[in-house]
Phi, psi and omega in degrees: 000137176253123184220120177257010181061034178264153176236151173278185182293336177279356179089005182277142175284116187271121174224164184239135181230154173299148174279132185217184183297341186270332183241357185301320180294322178296316183290322180298330177276004175291127184228141175289173163299152175306325183281356183260355187285354172285344182236350178225154176294153189288352175213146179295341178308329177294322179289328175292326179288327178298318181291321180286329185262352184230180181240023183257315189252146173242121171286147171222151181270137175256124179252141162243115198053245186246022183244131171294122186238349187187185182222142173211151179223154177224161182205160178256128178272167179300332179282351181103346179288164176250147183238136170262130177208182177048041177273123178225121172263129179309137177313319183292341186255357180288158176084014180248000185090010182289316178300315176300314180295322177297305176301312178303317185293305179301317180294324174297311178302315179292324180294332180282355186288153181309136176091355181046064189294151174297143180247127181230166174200169180222154181207149177290132180292358179258354178275091188299327180296317183287323184297326178276328188283308191296316173302317181304330182270355180113003182264133186243136174304143182270339188097344178282154171231138176227122177057045181063018178247146173283137175266134178225148178242146179289126173296164177244119009268169184289152176272140179274154183293000000 
């Protein structure tokens, strides 16, 4: 379990846990809001398949207390940096600070790995929720663009939500 002792605005403890035999169905069923489908897959199941069928990404279940409320994944790049991707918070759970707690928790854990690797993510410039969230959490655009998405890197030290 990855835990930064953060809580969402409803006071629920947000943790990141491995996807396993007990929670994979709940993770697969996570769906974003309809207006977010231009930037994320319509179900977290697609991200689970990317993790299971490749060797780049590791999927994690996002929990609020003991309920699965989302998905996030991380990967290591050839340059040693760590990437956050595939974050989906279930539509019914959005607006409570789960996404901010998820990114902060994962970014803090990734940055604490040996060698203190750079932590990056990317987002589409029209995804206004991401445009507002990531800079607030300490991510700054690098100027690079990948697949029409802006690349951002975590400042040092990371900001708490």
